[in-house]
C-alpha positions in Angstrom: 17.3 65.2 4.1 18.8 65.9 7.5 19.8 63.5 10.3 16.5 64.3 11.9 14.5 62.6 9.2 15.5 59.0 8.3 15.1 57.7 4.8 13.7 54.2 5.0 13.2 51.4 2.4 11.5 48.1 2.4 14.7 46.7 4.0 14.8 49.1 7.0 11.1 49.8 7.5 10.4 47.2 10.1 13.4 48.1 12.3 13.1 51.9 12.0 9.3 52.3 12.1 7.5 49.2 13.3 9.9 48.3 16.1 10.3 51.9 17.4 9.1 52.5 21.0 8.4 56.1 19.9 5.6 57.6 17.8 6.9 57.6 14.2 5.6 59.9 11.5 6.3 58.4 8.0 6.2 60.7 5.0 5.3 58.8 1.8 6.5 60.9 -1.1 8.1 61.0 -4.6 10.6 63.3 -6.2 8.2 64.5 -8.9 5.4 65.4 -6.4 4.9 69.2 -6.0 3.0 69.0 -2.7 5.7 66.7 -1.3 8.3 69.4 -1.9 6.1 71.9 -0.1 5.7 69.8 3.0 9.3 68.5 3.1 10.7 71.6 5.0 7.7 71.4 7.5 8.6 67.7 8.2 12.3 68.8 8.8 11.2 71.5 11.2 8.9 69.2 13.1 11.7 66.6 13.3 13.9 69.1 15.1 11.1 70.4 17.4 10.1 66.9 18.5 13.6 65.4 18.6 13.7 62.6 21.2 9.9 62.4 21.4 8.8 61.5 17.9 10.8 59.8 15.1 10.4 61.0 11.5 11.0 58.9 8.4 10.5 59.3 4.6 9.6 56.6 2.1 10.1 57.3 -1.6 7.1 55.6 -3.1 8.7 55.2 -6.5 11.7 53.3 -5.0 9.5 51.3 -2.6 6.2 50.5 -4.3 5.7 47.4 -2.1 5.5 49.7 1.0 3.2 52.1 -0.8 0.9 49.2 -1.7 1.1 47.7 1.8 -0.2 50.9 3.4 -2.7 51.6 0.6 -1.1 54.9 -0.5 -3.4 56.4 -3.1 -2.1 60.0 -3.0 1.0 61.7 -1.9 2.2 63.1 0.3 0.6 60.8 2.8 1.8 61.0 6.4 1.1 57.9 8.5 1.6 57.9 12.3 2.8 54.6 13.8 3.2 53.5 17.4 4.2 50.0 18.6 4.0 48.7 15.1 0.4 49.9 14.5 -1.1 52.7 12.3 -2.7 55.3 14.6 -3.7 57.9 12.0 -2.8 59.5 8.7 -3.0 62.8 6.9 -3.1 63.1 3.1 -1.8 66.2 1.3 0.4 69.2 2.1 -1.3 70.4 5.3 -0.3 73.4 7.4 2.4 72.9 10.1 -0.1 73.8 12.8 -2.4 71.0 11.8 0.5 68.5 11.9 1.6 69.8 15.3 -1.9 69.4 16.7 -2.1 65.8 15.4 1.3 64.9 16.9 0.5 66.5 20.2 -2.8 64.5 20.4 -1.0 61.3 19.6 1.8 61.7 22.1 -0.8 62.8 24.7 
């Protein structure tokens, strides 16, 4: 993980995600998940492209089952978009970069 994508846990989630004034995309993932490995470099690229406009975070669902449960994560990767402490949208699965860019652009308006 780079500095562009912050690893968050149950201890840091509120501060990093819910209290952020920016749009935050949170990638719920696990080390054993093949599609998670496919989408990881896409998340890194997007984090660099949207630096200063959108924050990017990752939550390891194996290490943070309470967060996975709180946000009803049933399949991974699940990407959830937060703004002002609220869930705006989510995407499940390893989707193409263009689809994520369109989603981000629509959410930052």
